[in-house]
C-alpha positions as CSV (number, residue, x, y, z in Angstrom):
1,M,134.3,94.3,139.1
2,F,131.1,92.5,140.3
3,L,129.4,95.8,141.0
4,L,130.3,97.1,137.5
5,K,128.9,94.0,135.9
6,F,125.8,94.2,138.0
7,A,125.3,97.9,137.1
8,C,125.7,97.1,133.4
9,T,123.2,94.2,133.7
10,V,120.7,96.5,135.5
11,L,121.1,99.2,132.9
12,L,120.7,96.8,130.0
13,S,117.6,95.3,131.6
14,L,116.1,98.7,132.1
15,S,116.8,99.7,128.5
16,F,115.2,96.5,127.2
17,A,112.2,96.9,129.5
18,L,111.7,100.5,128.4
19,S,112.0,99.7,124.7
20,A,109.6,96.8,125.0
21,H,107.0,99.2,126.3
22,G,107.5,101.4,123.3
23,A,109.6,104.3,124.6
24,A,111.8,105.9,122.0
25,L,115.5,105.2,122.4
26,T,116.5,108.4,120.6
27,T,114.3,111.2,119.6
28,R,114.8,114.8,118.3
29,N,112.9,117.2,116.2
30,A,113.5,117.2,112.4
31,S,116.4,119.5,111.5
32,P,115.9,122.3,108.9
33,A,117.8,120.0,106.4
34,E,115.5,117.1,107.2
35,Q,112.4,119.2,106.9
36,A,113.7,120.4,103.5
37,R,114.4,116.8,102.5
38,Y,110.9,115.6,103.4
39,L,109.4,118.5,101.4
40,Q,111.7,117.9,98.4
41,L,110.9,114.2,98.2
42,H,107.1,114.8,98.6
43,N,107.0,117.8,96.2
44,T,109.1,116.1,93.5
45,L,106.7,113.1,93.4
46,R,103.6,115.3,93.7
47,A,104.7,117.3,90.7
48,Q,104.7,114.2,88.6
49,Y,101.0,113.7,89.5
50,K,100.0,117.3,89.0
51,A,99.5,117.9,92.8
52,P,100.6,121.3,94.2
53,N,103.6,121.6,96.5
54,L,103.2,121.0,100.2
55,I,104.4,123.4,102.9
56,W,105.9,122.4,106.3
57,N,103.7,122.7,109.3
58,D,105.2,122.7,112.8
59,T,102.0,121.7,114.4
60,L,101.9,118.5,112.2
61,A,105.6,117.9,112.9
62,T,105.0,118.2,116.7
63,Y,102.0,115.8,116.4
64,A,104.2,113.3,114.5
65,Q,107.0,113.6,117.0
66,N,104.8,113.1,120.0
67,Y,103.3,110.0,118.3
68,V,106.6,108.5,117.0
69,N,108.1,108.9,120.4
70,K,105.6,106.3,121.7
71,C,107.1,103.7,119.3
72,T,103.7,102.2,118.6
73,W,103.6,100.4,115.2
74,A,100.1,101.4,114.3
75,H,98.3,104.4,113.0
76,S,97.5,107.0,115.6
77,G,93.9,107.4,114.7
78,G,94.4,111.2,114.8
79,P,92.8,114.0,112.8
80,Y,95.3,114.0,110.0
81,G,96.4,111.9,107.1
82,E,99.3,109.7,108.2
83,N,102.1,107.6,106.7
84,L,104.3,105.3,108.8
85,A,107.6,103.6,107.8
86,A,110.2,101.7,109.7
87,G,113.4,100.0,108.8
88,Y,116.8,99.1,110.2
89,G,120.4,99.3,109.2
90,N,122.7,102.0,108.1
91,G,121.0,102.4,104.7
92,Y,117.6,103.0,106.1
93,N,116.8,106.7,106.2
94,I,114.3,109.3,105.1
95,N,114.9,108.5,101.4
96,A,114.3,104.8,101.9
97,A,111.1,105.3,103.9
98,F,109.8,107.7,101.3
99,Q,110.7,105.4,98.4
100,S,108.7,102.6,100.0
101,W,105.7,104.9,99.9
102,A,106.4,106.1,96.3
103,N,106.8,102.5,95.0
104,E,103.2,101.8,95.9
105,N,102.3,103.8,92.7
106,S,102.7,100.5,90.7
107,T,99.7,99.0,92.5
108,Y,97.3,101.9,92.1
109,N,94.3,101.3,89.8
110,Y,93.0,104.4,88.1
111,N,90.2,102.4,86.4
112,T,88.2,101.5,89.5
113,N,85.5,103.4,91.4
114,N,86.8,102.1,94.7
115,P,90.7,102.2,94.6
116,T,92.7,101.0,97.5
117,P,94.1,103.8,99.8
118,S,97.8,103.6,100.3
119,H,100.8,105.6,101.5
120,F,101.3,106.6,97.8
121,T,97.8,108.0,97.5
122,Q,98.3,110.1,100.6
123,V,101.6,111.5,99.3
124,V,100.1,112.6,96.0
125,W,96.6,113.6,97.3
126,A,96.0,116.9,95.4
127,S,93.9,118.5,98.2
128,T,96.6,118.0,100.9
129,Q,98.5,121.2,101.5
130,Q,100.7,120.7,104.6
131,L,103.2,118.2,105.9
132,G,105.0,117.5,109.2
133,C,107.2,114.5,109.8
134,A,109.3,113.1,112.6
135,A,111.6,110.2,113.4
136,A,112.7,108.2,116.4
137,T,114.9,105.2,117.0
138,C,112.8,102.4,118.5
139,N,112.7,98.7,119.1
140,L,109.5,97.9,117.4
141,A,110.0,94.1,117.5
142,I,108.8,93.9,113.8
143,F,112.5,93.4,112.9
144,N,113.3,90.7,115.5
145,G,114.8,93.1,118.1
146,A,116.9,95.3,115.7
147,L,116.8,99.0,116.4
148,D,114.5,100.6,113.9
149,L,114.3,104.0,112.4
150,Y,110.6,104.8,112.7
151,I,109.2,107.7,110.6
152,V,105.8,109.2,110.8
153,C,104.5,111.9,108.4
154,E,101.2,113.8,109.1
155,Y,99.2,115.5,106.3
156,Y,96.6,118.2,106.3
157,P,94.0,118.1,105.1
158,A,93.9,114.3,105.2
159,G,93.8,112.3,102.0
160,N,92.5,108.9,101.2
161,V,88.9,110.0,101.4
162,I,86.5,107.5,99.9
163,G,84.7,109.0,96.9
164,Y,87.4,111.6,96.1
165,F,90.2,109.5,94.7
166,G,89.4,110.5,91.1
167,S,89.8,114.2,91.7
168,N,92.9,113.9,94.0
169,V,95.0,111.0,92.7
170,L,95.7,112.2,89.2
171,R,97.5,110.3,86.4
172,P,101.1,111.2,86.0
173,G,102.1,113.5,83.2
174,S,102.6,117.1,82.2
175,S,100.1,119.7,83.5
């Protein structure tokens, strides 16, 4: 019995140590259904802002997966546009992550020459053509030790380019 308790304690300690250093607790590539969901959510919102549909890009998805597996709550600084989201609980999923990005539309100011870049502006950026996303279960410590679903989406070409908001973040409405 003592050995069993000791082994459990060691395993728990190792898992906490690994998660504290940013290793993903669970990881997998996006399934075809998840890929379709990411695209459907993005393309539905993009249509409202007169932006063309995105297509899935496996290279972007692999980049996102490699980054999300590190469980680092910060932008990668890579060559693509990038959105991050994390949450916890049974209700947090792809839909909830995407909705948090979409809800930023309420703070976008079309009447300024220097708008604030956001997750929303990257999602609807008209010049962006390709998308790849990934998720991992992490312990990011931003939710006080709760296990987080961490989602990263990569975009090509990157949006949020200063000086090009007016031609890429269009007002909602019919085409």
